[in-house]
C-alpha positions in Angstrom: 3.2 -1.2 12.3 2.0 2.3 12.6 1.5 3.7 16.0 0.4 7.4 15.4 -1.7 9.3 17.7 -4.3 11.2 15.5 -5.1 13.5 18.4 -1.5 14.2 19.0 -1.0 15.0 15.3 -4.0 17.3 15.3 -2.9 19.1 18.4 0.7 19.6 17.4 0.3 21.3 14.0 -0.2 25.1 13.5 -3.9 26.4 13.3 -3.9 26.9 9.4 -2.1 23.6 8.9 -4.5 22.0 11.5 -7.5 22.7 9.4 -5.8 21.5 6.2 -4.4 18.3 7.8 -7.6 17.6 9.6 -9.6 17.8 6.4 -7.2 15.6 4.6 -7.2 13.0 7.5 -10.9 13.0 7.6 -11.2 12.5 3.9 -8.6 9.7 3.9 -9.7 7.9 7.0 -13.5 8.5 7.5 -14.5 5.4 5.7 -12.0 3.3 7.5 -13.2 4.4 10.9 -16.8 3.9 9.9 -16.0 0.4 8.7 -13.6 -0.7 11.4 -14.9 1.2 14.4 -18.7 1.4 13.9 -20.6 2.9 16.8 -17.3 4.2 18.6 -18.0 7.7 19.7 -15.2 10.3 19.7 -13.7 11.3 22.9 -11.8 9.7 25.7 -9.3 8.2 23.3 -11.8 5.6 22.1 -11.3 6.1 18.4 -7.5 6.1 18.8 -7.8 2.9 20.8 -9.9 1.2 18.0 -7.5 2.3 15.4 -4.5 0.9 17.2 -6.4 -2.3 17.8 -7.5 -2.6 14.1 -4.7 -0.7 12.3 -4.1 -3.6 9.9 -7.5 -3.1 8.5 -7.1 0.5 7.8 -6.5 1.5 4.1 -3.1 2.4 2.7 -4.6 5.9 1.9 -5.4 6.6 5.6 -2.1 5.3 6.8 -0.3 7.5 4.2 -2.3 10.6 5.3 -1.4 9.9 8.8 2.3 9.6 7.9 2.1 12.7 5.8 0.5 14.7 8.7 3.2 13.4 11.2 6.0 14.4 8.7 4.6 17.8 8.2 4.3 18.2 12.0 8.0 17.3 12.4 9.0 19.7 9.6 9.9 17.1 7.0 9.1 17.8 3.3 
């Protein structure tokens, strides 16, 4: 089970990497959030809570993008 904080990932990476990671995460996960968390407005941890609640419904592509961003943040290749 993946328990990754998207907000923590985005806050922890450097500014150039942040823009690159954020764009990759948005591309990989946008449709998943629209499908699984419709009407949830960003802020206050609402999207993160929805993702945790429905993470089994998120695509492998989104999960892989989250793992890659976490690995990059931790300095793994």
